[in-house]
N, C-alpha and C positions, 0 to 999 in steps of 0.2 A: 320624701327621698327614697328612692328604690335603690337597693343593692344588687349588683350585677352579678348573677350565677356564673360562677367559676366551674369549670369541670375538671375533674381529676386528670393529671396527664397520663396518657397511655403508658408509659414506663413505669409508674407508681402503680396502676393497676395491675400490669403483669407481675410485677414483684410481690404484690399483695396477694395475688391470686396464687401463685407458686408458693408463697410460704403459707398460704392456709391450706392449701392441697397437701403438702407435705406433714403439717401439723396432724391433719386428718389421719392421713395414712400412718403416722407413727403412734397417735394416740388411739385410734379407733379401728384402724385397719381399713380394709378395702370395703367392708360393707357400709361404712358411714361415706363413702366418696361419691356423693353426688353434687349436680350443679348447684342446688339449693343450699347445701351445707357449706360448700366451698365459698359461695357469695355470702352467706351469712358471717362467715368467720373472718373473710377478706373486708368486709363492710363496704361491700358492692351490691348493686342491683345485679339479679342473677342474668339479666340482659348482657350486662359487660361482659360474662363469660362468653357469651355467644358471639358478641362484638369482636371481642379480641382473640378469643381461642377457637371460635367455632364450635363451642359446647365442651362437653367433658371429655370427649375423644381428643380434643386439640390439647387440653390441658395435660392429658396422659401422655401425647405426644411430645411436648415440650419437656416433660420430665423424663421419658424415655432417652430423648435425644441429650439431654444435660447428663443423664447418668452414663451413658455409654461415653460421652466425652470425657467425664471425668473418670471413669473406670480405666479407659484406654491410658490416661496420663498415670494413672496409679500403678499399672503395671509394665510401663515402659522404663526401662532402664539400658545405659549404654556404657557401661564400664569396660575395661579390658578382658573381664572375665565372664563370659557368658552363662558358665554354670552359676556363678554368683548372682547375676541378672536374672536368671530364671526363678530362682529360690526367692529372690526379692519381688518378683513379680507375683509369687504365691502369697508374702507377706502384704504387698501392696494390695492384692484381691481381697484378702480378709480385712483389712484396715479399711478399704473403702465400704465395704457392706457393713461392718458394725458401726462406721461414722454415718452411714445414709441410708438407715432402714427404710424409708420412703422410697427413694428412689430405686434402691434394691428390689422392693416389692413389686414396682412397675415393672422392672426389668425381669425379673426372673421368679417371684415368689406367688404370683398371682396373674391369672387371665381374665382380663376385665370383659365381660360381655361387650360384644360388638366393636371392642378396640381392636384395630388392626394397624400395626405401624407402616407408615408409607415406605415406598421403595427407597428414598433416601435415608430414613430412619434404619431400616434393615441393613442397608449398606454399611452404615456406622458402626452397627452391632458387627458386621462381618470383619470391618477393619480392627475392631478391639481384639476379636478372636485372631485375626490375622497377625497381630503383635506377638503373641505367643508362638504363633506356627514360625515365624522369622526367629525368634529366639531358641526354638528347638532346633531349627537347622543351622544357626550358630554352634550350639552344643554339638551338633553332629559332627562338624568338622574337627571338634576334638577327640571324637570318639565315642561320644556319649550317644545314646539312642540310636546305635547303629543299627538295630534289626527292626525298625520301625518306622513307619512314614510320619513326616513331621507333623501333618495334621493330625494323625491318629496320638501321637505324643502331646499335643495340644489340648487334644480332645480328653484325655487321661487328667492332665493336670488340671485342667479346668473342671471335669466332672469332680475330682477329689476336693478339690477346694471348694466349690461351690456345695456339695456335699456337707463337709464341714461346717461351713458357715451357716448354711440353712438350719442345720440341727440347733447351732448356737443361738440363731435369731427366734428360734420356737422353743427356746429353752429346754431342750432335749439333750443333754449331755452329762455324762457321767465321769468325764476326766476330772482328777483332783486338782489340775493345773490346765487350764484350756490352752494357754499360751504355749506351754511346755509340749503337750499333746500335738498341737498344731505344728511346732517345729519338727517333731518326730514324723510327723505325716509328710511333710517336704522334704527331710533328709530320708525316708523311705523310697519316696518317689525318685529323687535324685540319684541315690545310690543303686535302686532296683534297676535302672536303665544303663549303669556303666557297663 
């Protein structure tokens, strides 16, 4: 009697590859990020990664997209207080980065050779940035950030948060209390533009 061979459903392969890729990024960093390493950790044949993702760049594209979708949610707040929303966006940014190191690495911390996000993926990143621009515009209607273009204010906020988080992720920090220091950074940004 012969047993029929069953194929692993595509949905499961995609989830396994995603999990394996993030584990490699979290544990080994970008240097260990290869098709062979991902396939081994996901317990699939390397060909499965080419079939389901079109290779390592497809895996990176999927992680990039997932990351920017999640980041946009993490920095989006719509209370009646735009200034509170802006500070909350800064907190959300940091929380996302610290909780999603692998995704954050793909998005911001490493340029993978031969990986160029598609136009759609770049558009998603721009939409995430636009979330901050809209929030700055809301603050401007209250008199904050009045002497600066909204896009410049968003760039300053994003840069400050990214710089702080990047140093944290690289474990280059001398703050006695990382949370308190970050809150002071956000307060300085908020108050500096009054």
